[in-house]
N, C-alpha and C positions, 0 to 999 in steps of 0.2 A: 592557613593558606586560603583566603577567601576566594581567589580565582579558581583554585583547584576544586573547591567545594561547589562553586557555581558550575564548573565544567562537569563535575560528577552528576549534579542535578539535571544538566542538559542531556547527558548521556542516558540517563534513565528515561527521559522523554523520547529521545531518539530511538532507543531500543524498543519502546512501546510502539512507536510509529513504524519501525521496520517490521516488527512482528505482525502488525496490522496489515501492512502492505503485502507481506508474504501470504497471509491468510486470504487476502483479496485475490492474489494471483492464483492460488490453488482453487478458490471458488470459481474464478473465471474459466480456468482450464476445464474443470469438471463440468461446468455449464455448457461450454462449447462441445465437449465430447458427447454430452447427453443429447444435444440438439442437432448434432451432425447427421447428415443423410448420405447414404451411399458410401463410397470408399473415402475414408478420412484422409488418405494420402493425396487425393485429388482436390481436397478442400483448401484452396489457397488462403482463405481468411483464417482458417484454423491453424495452418502451418505458420502463417505470419504471426499470429497471436502467441503460439507456442515459442517461437524464436524470441519475441519481445519479452515474454515472461521469463525465459531462461536468462536473457541478458540482465533483466531487472533483478532476478533472483541472485545471479552471480555478484552484481554490484552490492546488493544488500548483504550478501555473505561476506564480502570484503570489509564493508562497514562494521559488521558484527565482530570480525576478527580484530580490526583496529580498535573497536570499542573495548574488547576484552583486554588488550594491551594497556590501554589508557586506564581502565579500571584497576588493573594490577598495580600500575604506577601510583594511582591515587590512594589505593589501599595501603601501599608501602609508606607513602607520605603520612597518611593518617595514623599509622602505627607509631610514628615518631612522637606523636602528641598524646599517646595513651596515658603517659605518666602525668601530663598536665590535666587531662580529664579526671584521672583518679585523684589527683591532689585537690582540684577544685570541688569535686563531689564530697571529699572527706571534710573539707572546711565548711561546707554548707551545714553540717550537723552541729558545728560550733554555735552558729547563730540560731539554729532550730532549738537548741537546748536552753538558750537564754530566756525564753518565755517563762520557764519555771522559776527564774530568779526574780523577775518583775513583769507584771502584765503589760507594761509599755514596751517591752523588748520583743517586738514582733516584726518579722521581715518576710516578704513574699518571694517565691521562686522567680517570678518575673523581675523583681527588683534585683535579685542576685545575678540573674543572667545578664541583665543590662550592665551591672557593675563589671562582670567578666568581659563584656565587649569593650568597655572603656579601658580596662587593663590591657587588652590585646593591642589597642591603638597606642597606648602609652608605653608599652614595653619596648626596650631597646632592640632594634633589628640586628640580626646576626646571621651570616651565611652558614655558620656551624650549627647543625640541628641540636646538638647537646647544649650549647651555650644559649641558643634561642629558647629552648625548653626551660632552662634555668632562669632566664630573664622573665619569661612569662609567669613562672611560679612565684618568683620573688616580687614582681610587680603586683600581681593579683593579691598576694598575701598582705602586702603593705596597704594596698588600696582598700581592701576589706577592713583592715584594722582601723584606718583613718575614718572611713565612713561609718563604721559601727561605733567607734569610740566616741564620736561626737554626740551620740544618742544615749550613752551610758552615764550613770552616776559615777562619781570619782571612786567610790568604794568598790565598784564592779569592774573597773578597767584592767586592774592587774589580773583579776579572775579570767577575763576574756583573753588576755595575752597568754596566760597559763594554758587555757583551753587550746589556743592555736598551736602552741609549742608541743603539747602532748599529743594532739591529734596528728600533727605532721610526723612526729616520731613514731607513733603507732603505725601510720601508713608506710613509713620507711622500714619498719621492723627493728628499729633501734631502741625501742622501749617495750618492756614486758607489761602486758595488761595487768598481771597479778601485782606487780610493783606499784602501778598507778592506783589500783584498787586499795592496796594497803595504805598508801599515802592519804587517800581520801577518807577512809573509814577506820583505819587502825585495827586494833585488836577487838574482835567481837565475841571472844570466849568469855563465859561467865566465871570459870574457875581456872586456876593455874595448873598446867600439866605437871610442872615440877616446882618444888618449894623455892622461895626466894633464898639465894645463897648468902645474903647478908642478914644481920640482926634486925629486929624490929626497930624502927626509928632511924635507920641508916639512910644514906643518900639515895640508895637504890630502893625505891618504893615498890610495893606489890604491883601497882599500875604500870610502872616502868618495866618491871620484870615481865609482866604479861605482854607488853608491847614487843619486848625482845624475843619472847617465845614465839609470838605470832610471826615476827620477822624471820625467825630461823626456819620456818616452814616454806619460805619462798626459795626458789631455785638459786637465786643470786646470793642468798645469805645463809646457805646451809652451814651449820656449825658455829654461827655467831653467838648462840647462847652459851656454848661451851667455852668460846673464846672470852666472853665477858666474865664468865664464872672463874676462869683461870687467871684473868688479868684485870681484876677489879680496880686496882690503883690506876691503871692506864685509862680505863673508861671513866673513872671518877675525875681525872684531869679534864676530860672533855666536858663532863657535867659542870665543873666549876670554872671553866675557862671563860674569859671575857669574849674572845673570838672562838666560839666552839667549832665553827666550820674549818677555820685554819688549823686548829689543834687536831681535828679529825684527819685533815689532809696530811699532816706531819706525823701522825701516829705510825709507829713501826709495826709491821705485820710479821710475825714469826711462824715457822713451821713447827711440827711436833717435836723436833729435836732442839728447838729454841733458837734456831738460826734465822736471822732477819732475811726475809725474802722480798719484801716490797714495802711501800708506804700506803697509807689510806688513799692518797690521791691516785696512785697507780692501780691499786686493787679495785677501787670502786669508782664508778662514774659519778658525775655530780648529782644525778637523780638518785642513785643508790645512797650516796652520802646524805641526801635530803631525807630519805626514808629512815636512816639511822638516827639522824637528828630529831626526827619526829618522835622517836622512841625515847631519846635521852634528853633532848632540849627543844621541846615544841615551841618555846618562846622565840627561837631564832629562825623559824621556818620561813617567815615572810621575806626577810632580806635575802635568805639563801634562794628562795624561789625567784627573786629578782635577778640574782646572779645566774641562776639556771636559764632563765629566759634570755638573758643577754648572751650567754655562751651558745645557746642553741639557735636562736633566730635573730639576734641582734639587739643592740642597745635602744634602737628606735622604738622597740615594742614595749618599753617600760617608761617612755617619755612621750605621753600623748601630745599631739600637735595643739597649739592654742586655738581657741574658738575663733572661727572666721565666718561671719554671717554672709559676706559677699560670695564666698565659694559655695555655700549652701544654696544661695539664690541662683547662681549661675547653673547649678546642677539640677534645678527644678524647671518645670514648665507649667503651662496654664492648667494642666490636669493633675498636677502634683501638689497636694496640700503640704504646707510646712508647719511642723508641730514643735512648739517649745514645751518641753517637759519641765515644769517649774521646780525650783529648789530654793531653800531659804537663802535670802541675801541676793538672789539673782534679779536683775531688772531687764527682762528681754525687750520691753517697750522702748527703752532708751536706745538699745542697739538697733531696733527696727526703725525708729524715727531717724537715726543717723544714716542707716542704709537708704531709706526712702529719699532723704535729702541728697545723697550722693548720686543716685540714679535718676533724680528728677521726678520723684513720685510723692514728694512731701504734701502736695495739694491734691493728690489722688488716692490718699489712704483714709479709709473709714474704719474706725475702731469702736468697739462696744463691748461692755462686760456682760456676759450671759448671766441670767438669773430668771426669776419668775416673770413670765410675761414677755421675755425678750426674744423668744424663738421666732415669732412671726416677723419681727423687725429684722432679725439677722437673716432670715431667708430672703426677705425683700432686698436687703442690701447686697447679698450675694448675687441674686438674679440680675440686679441692675449693673453690678460691677462686671459680670460675665460679658455683657454686651458692650460696655464702654471701655473695657480694658483697664479698670482700676484695681486697687488692692483692698481687701477686707481683712481685718484682724478681729477675731472673736476671742476675747479673753475669758479665762476661768471657765472653760468648758465643763469642768467637773461639778460646777454648781447647777448645771442644767441637765441632769441625767435623763429626764423624760424626753428631751429634744435630741438626744444623741442618735436614735434611729433615723430621724429626719436628716441629720448631718451626714450620716453614712449614705443615705439615698442620694443626697445632693452630690457627694463626692463620686459615687458610682456613675452618675449621669454625666459627669464632666468628660468632654471629648473635644479634640482639636477642631472638629468641624463646627461645633456649636458654641465654642468659647473663644473670645478674642485673645490673641497670643500673649498680650502683656498682663492678663489677669493673673493674680496670685491670691490664694486663700491662706492666711496665717492663723494659726490656732495656738492658744496657750492652755495648759491643763496640769493640774497635779496628777501624780500617778493614780489611775482609777481603773478598776476592772470593767466599768461601764463604758469606757472610751471605745469607740468603734474599731473593731479589729481591721477592717478593710482600710481605714485611714492610716492606722499604724503600719500595716504591712506595705503599703504603696506610697506613703508619704516620706518626706525628709524630716527625720526626727533630730532634735537638738537639745542638749542640756548645756547650761552655762554656769557651772558651779565655780566658786572661788577656788583657784588652784591650790594644791598642797605644797607646803615648803616655801621658804623665803625666796629661793631662787626662782621657782615657778611663778610665785606671785609677782616678783619684779618683772619677769619676762612677760607675764600677762598684762601688767600695767603699761609697759612700754609698747606692747603690741597694739594697744588702742591709741597710741600717740602718733599723730601724723607728722611728717617732716615739716609741713607748713606750720603746725602749731608749735613745734620745737623751735622754729626760727622766728616766731611771731613777736617775741618780746623785744623791747628796745634795749634791754640789758641782757643779751644772750648768755654771757658768762655766768652771772649770778643766777639767772633763771634756770639754766641747766643743772647747776649744782643743787639749788634748792628743790628743783623738781625731783632729782634723785632722792634727796632726803625725804621728801613727801611720799614718794612711792615706797621707799624703804619703811617709813612709818606705817603706811597702810598694810604692807606685808607683815610687819611685826605684830600689829594689832590682831590681824586675822589669825596668825599662828599662835599667839599667846592665848587667844580665846579658846583654843582647843584644849588647854590645860585646866579649864574649869576653875575650881576654887583656888587652885595654886597658881593660876596665871595672873592676869591683870585684876581679876575680880576679888581683890582683898584690899584692906587698908594697910599701908606700910608705915612703920615708924621712920622718922626722918633719917636717923642714922643707918637704918637697915636698907634704905632705898637710895641713898646718896650715890653710890657707885653706879647703880643701874640707870638713874636719871642722867648722870654725867655722860654715860655711854650713849644714851639715846640722844642727848643734846649734840654730841659730836657727830653722830650719824645723821640725825634728822634736822640739825640746825634749828632746833626749836628751844625756846626758853620756858622754864616753869618756876613759879615762886611759891606754889601751894605746898604746905608741909605734909599733907595727906592726899591720897588719891581716891576719888570716889569711884564706885563701880561704873565703868563706861558702857555705853551701848555699842553695838556692832558698827564698825567703820566700813560701810558698804561701798560698792562701786559708785553709786550716785554721789555719796559724800566725797569720795576721792576726786571725781570729775569736777565737782563744784569747787573743791579746794584748789585744784590745778588752775582753774580760771581766776579764782580770787588771788592766787599767788602772782599770776601774770599781771593782773590789774594793779595790785599793790606796788609791784616793782616799776610799772610804767608811770604811776601817778605820784610816787614819793621819791624824793631825792635820796633819802637814806632808807635802808631796809627796815620796815616797821615790825620789829620782832614781836612786840607785845600784841599787836593786832593779828599777826600770823598765828601766834601761839593760841590766842583766844578763838579765832575763827576755825582753826584746824583741829585743835585738841580739846577745846572746852565747849564751844557753842553747840 
């Protein structure tokens, strides 16, 4: 409630002014009494001043009473939002802990407060205080996730979602700290408290038995070691199951008399089942963690939004550096040039790669752009470690009063401990890694395609179908590359690869005649973008689709 907060601040000032006025009245009365001569009842000036002082004092007294009522109302209103304050303060420690994961993951309190103010404006308004509080919490949580996710590497995004979910649950009291500690560190005992109930070489190894013994010491799992010992076949089923989490849910829980009392799903929460699977089947923990996040805070927190440079640009200002954290296969300059063209700054962008002797040129370019309202992009900042203190000083000195409003400072750097902390904490950080999974890759490819480009071909029907095949081919190559030596990077016998090539031809509408496949290089985003333009050009210039040319330009050249 911004208006109430402004009113509260005004009341503080009014109270101070009223107290000052009362003090001045007292001082005036004392001074008049001190200087009065003769009978004070005959002193008209003194009597008149006392009457005025009493009237003023009574008026101030009424204002103070009204102020106390208003303060009580404001305090009651503020109390409604204590849960929001607690929620927001809890989540701050999620991003504070990220610096231990990577030195580039640094965020300032000022940046965090500004993000909260944005969430307040964006949250859906509601007259019901309870619903309004929920809207604020939900909006801020997702706003934080989106803004932090775009600066995280793909491997750390699930970790951040997990941190958010567990921190929220700890704050709500729905998660025991000891359970979380066990999930993160497991059994720390060097020796077994009790011997393994199975023979040596059995499915239940000493390590797994040690994990179960450690689990049994937690309040939520008391007696689970005895249950495992008494029902080894039941737990072996979980160990050998293809879907271990589903098998655990369906497991029948019996009491001491052997009577079925519940199932694993009813007996244990999803987090508690996750702890059990950590002991028995640690290999399935990652997908179960995704399910846990989905159930607790929503599916949107395991599906990061696509990279959007325009949004990052709109959220920045002339004093906010924009930092690209470089990753293999990413081409931030292509995205930046495209953005500059969209906003009319293609001829106002100066870029240079930092290295030995480039620091002075970079400083001069920044100084000139600050006053002319242009953009400067300094690439590969990690190669000029000695100049980083100067860069930090320049960024600290940026202020709206001294810098033209359209000025932007763009930086690219590999992860480096030498990169200035001030820039990381107060800048807009971005990573643009190739997305994981064919679905995510396809979505990312189509996200970069404008409606204008999609309708630009003279043969839209063929172009759209072939464009899908090309994007699918790009996604397939990136995913197969993850399998290393058993992916694309092998030579196949013609008979062994025929079905796979046929499948790729049907999906990608590409033809191949070579009996063996050479080890390919990475099909990066610039390759995909060039291939898209070539595809459109070939369709526009040839009456028949030039399959051989397409196959060579896309898959071989």
